[in-house]
C-alpha positions as CSV (number, residue, x, y, z in Angstrom):
1,M,-3.6,7.9,20.4
2,A,-6.3,7.7,17.7
3,H,-6.6,10.7,15.3
4,E,-10.0,11.4,14.0
5,S,-8.5,12.5,10.5
6,L,-6.7,9.1,10.2
7,R,-9.9,7.1,11.1
8,I,-11.7,9.2,8.5
9,I,-9.2,8.6,5.9
10,R,-9.2,5.0,6.5
11,D,-13.1,4.8,6.6
12,E,-13.2,6.6,3.2
13,H,-10.6,4.3,1.8
14,S,-12.6,1.2,2.8
15,A,-15.9,2.6,1.4
16,L,-14.1,3.4,-1.8
17,A,-12.4,0.1,-2.0
18,A,-15.8,-1.5,-1.6
19,M,-17.2,0.8,-4.4
20,L,-14.5,-0.4,-6.7
21,R,-14.7,-4.1,-6.0
22,S,-18.6,-3.7,-6.6
23,L,-17.8,-1.9,-10.0
24,S,-15.5,-4.7,-10.8
25,L,-18.1,-7.2,-10.1
26,M,-20.8,-5.4,-12.1
27,V,-18.6,-5.1,-15.1
28,Q,-17.7,-8.8,-14.9
29,R,-21.3,-9.7,-15.1
30,G,-22.2,-7.4,-17.6
31,P,-25.7,-5.9,-18.4
32,S,-27.6,-9.2,-18.9
33,D,-31.2,-8.6,-19.1
34,A,-31.3,-5.4,-17.5
35,P,-29.1,-2.9,-19.3
36,D,-30.8,0.4,-18.2
37,K,-30.4,-0.6,-14.6
38,F,-26.8,-1.8,-15.2
39,F,-25.6,1.4,-17.0
40,D,-27.7,3.6,-14.6
41,V,-25.8,2.3,-11.5
42,L,-22.4,2.3,-13.2
43,R,-22.9,5.9,-14.0
44,A,-23.9,6.6,-10.5
45,M,-20.7,5.1,-9.1
46,L,-18.4,6.8,-11.3
47,F,-20.1,10.0,-10.5
48,Y,-19.7,9.2,-6.8
49,I,-16.0,8.7,-7.6
50,D,-15.8,11.9,-9.2
51,E,-17.8,13.9,-6.9
52,F,-16.6,12.6,-3.5
53,P,-13.0,11.2,-3.4
54,E,-11.8,13.5,-6.2
55,R,-13.2,16.7,-4.9
56,L,-13.3,16.3,-1.3
57,H,-10.8,13.6,-0.1
58,H,-7.7,14.2,-2.4
59,P,-7.7,17.8,-1.9
60,K,-7.5,17.6,1.7
61,E,-4.6,15.0,1.5
62,T,-2.8,17.2,-1.2
63,E,-3.2,20.4,0.5
64,L,-2.9,19.6,4.3
65,L,-1.7,15.9,5.0
66,F,1.1,15.5,2.5
67,P,3.0,18.8,3.2
68,K,2.6,18.4,6.9
69,V,4.2,14.7,6.5
70,L,6.9,16.0,4.0
71,Q,8.0,18.6,6.2
72,V,8.9,16.2,9.2
73,A,9.8,13.3,7.1
74,P,11.5,14.1,3.9
75,Q,12.3,10.5,3.1
76,V,8.7,9.9,2.1
77,A,9.2,12.5,-0.7
78,P,9.1,9.8,-3.6
79,A,5.9,8.3,-2.5
80,I,4.3,11.8,-1.8
81,A,5.4,12.7,-5.4
82,R,3.7,9.5,-6.8
83,L,0.6,10.1,-4.8
84,E,0.2,13.7,-5.9
85,K,0.7,12.8,-9.5
86,D,-2.1,10.1,-8.9
87,H,-4.3,12.8,-7.6
88,Q,-3.9,15.0,-10.6
89,Q,-4.4,12.2,-13.1
90,G,-7.4,10.9,-11.1
91,E,-10.0,13.3,-12.0
92,S,-9.2,12.8,-16.0
93,A,-9.1,9.0,-15.5
94,V,-12.6,8.8,-14.0
95,R,-13.9,11.1,-16.7
96,E,-12.4,8.8,-19.4
97,L,-14.0,5.9,-17.8
98,Q,-17.5,7.7,-17.7
99,H,-16.8,8.5,-21.6
100,L,-16.0,4.9,-22.3
101,L,-19.1,3.9,-20.5
102,L,-21.4,6.0,-22.4
103,A,-19.8,4.8,-25.6
104,W,-20.5,1.2,-24.6
105,E,-24.1,2.0,-23.6
106,L,-24.8,3.9,-26.7
107,L,-22.8,2.1,-29.3
108,G,-23.0,-1.4,-28.2
109,D,-20.9,-4.4,-27.2
110,S,-18.1,-3.4,-29.7
111,R,-17.2,-0.6,-27.1
112,R,-17.3,-3.1,-24.1
113,A,-13.7,-4.4,-24.2
114,A,-12.4,-0.7,-24.1
115,F,-14.5,0.0,-20.9
116,D,-13.5,-3.5,-19.3
117,A,-9.8,-2.6,-19.8
118,A,-10.0,0.9,-18.5
119,A,-11.9,-0.2,-15.6
120,R,-9.7,-2.9,-14.7
121,D,-6.7,-0.4,-15.0
122,Y,-8.4,2.2,-13.0
123,V,-9.4,-0.4,-10.1
124,K,-5.9,-1.6,-9.9
125,F,-4.4,2.0,-10.1
126,Y,-6.9,3.3,-7.1
127,L,-6.3,0.3,-4.8
128,D,-2.4,0.5,-5.2
129,H,-2.7,4.3,-4.7
130,M,-4.7,3.9,-1.2
131,Q,-2.3,1.0,-0.2
132,L,0.5,3.4,-0.6
133,E,-1.0,6.0,1.5
134,E,-1.9,3.6,4.1
135,T,1.5,1.8,4.3
136,Q,3.8,4.7,4.0
137,I,2.3,8.1,4.5
138,L,-0.5,7.5,7.4
139,P,2.0,5.6,9.5
140,Q,4.6,8.3,9.2
141,A,1.9,10.8,9.7
142,E,0.9,9.0,13.0
143,K,4.7,8.9,14.0
144,S,5.8,12.2,13.4
145,L,3.1,14.9,13.3
146,S,2.5,17.3,16.2
147,A,-0.5,17.6,18.3
148,Q,-1.2,21.1,16.5
149,D,-0.9,19.3,13.1
150,W,-3.4,16.8,14.4
151,T,-6.1,19.4,15.5
152,E,-5.8,21.1,11.9
153,L,-6.1,17.7,10.1
154,D,-8.9,16.5,12.4
155,A,-10.9,19.7,11.7
156,A,-10.5,19.4,8.1
157,F,-11.3,15.9,7.8
158,A,-14.2,16.0,10.1
159,S,-16.1,18.1,7.5
160,N,-15.9,15.1,5.0
161,R,-19.1,13.3,5.3
162,D,-19.0,10.4,3.0
163,P,-22.3,8.5,3.3
164,L,-20.7,5.3,1.9
165,T,-18.8,4.7,5.0
166,G,-21.9,4.2,6.9
167,K,-21.0,6.4,9.6
168,Y,-22.7,9.6,8.9
169,P,-26.5,10.5,8.1
170,R,-26.9,10.7,4.5
171,D,-26.9,14.1,3.0
172,P,-30.1,15.1,1.3
173,L,-28.3,16.5,-1.6
174,Y,-26.8,13.0,-2.3
175,D,-29.7,11.0,-1.3
176,R,-30.8,9.9,-4.4
177,L,-27.3,8.9,-5.6
178,F,-26.7,6.9,-2.6
179,T,-30.0,5.2,-2.8
180,R,-29.5,4.1,-6.5
181,I,-26.0,2.9,-5.9
182,V,-26.8,0.9,-2.4
183,M,-30.0,-0.5,-4.0
184,T,-28.6,-1.8,-7.2
185,A,-24.8,-2.4,-6.8
186,P,-23.7,-5.8,-5.5
187,E,-21.9,-6.4,-2.3
188,P,-19.8,-5.3,-0.7
189,I,-21.2,-1.7,-1.3
190,G,-24.9,-2.5,-2.1
191,L,-27.8,-4.8,-1.5
192,G,-28.3,-5.6,-5.1
193,S,-28.2,-9.2,-6.7
194,T,-24.9,-11.1,-6.4
195,R,-25.9,-13.2,-9.3
């Protein structure tokens, strides 16, 4: 039986992975002859990561999913401990990236290497984090949680409406952010130039 919360988590992971890959592609290409547009969309991408996954997605995993899984499958405690540590560090890591991006934009190319290195580390950290959730926690949840657990989780995650999954209508509150990212970022997340 497919559980709505698992589908939502996986959809959100896919959208975020696409965002991270697009961010990496943009950083590799650099600002070229359109630095204002380049820095604008990178700021929007980092804001999205801070605003949606950090504030909506992670708290539901930490407060709802992980405790339920840990209760019925104590053998995943080391993985959950690592994931919770990741969640605690995630917000400060994305804020540090935002700071490094601003330094690059305002102080020039002498600050690019610091942002490049931090962005590569962050993308790897986040992709590894999602892979651990999808290979250890979600399968264990699927196997072990009760019908009541799934009812609670499905209801909680159903309130997530990440527009970048492509499954939900855009929220007017985030419409400008969504448009800015999609129209400028390269594939797989946007429609911007791949060159």
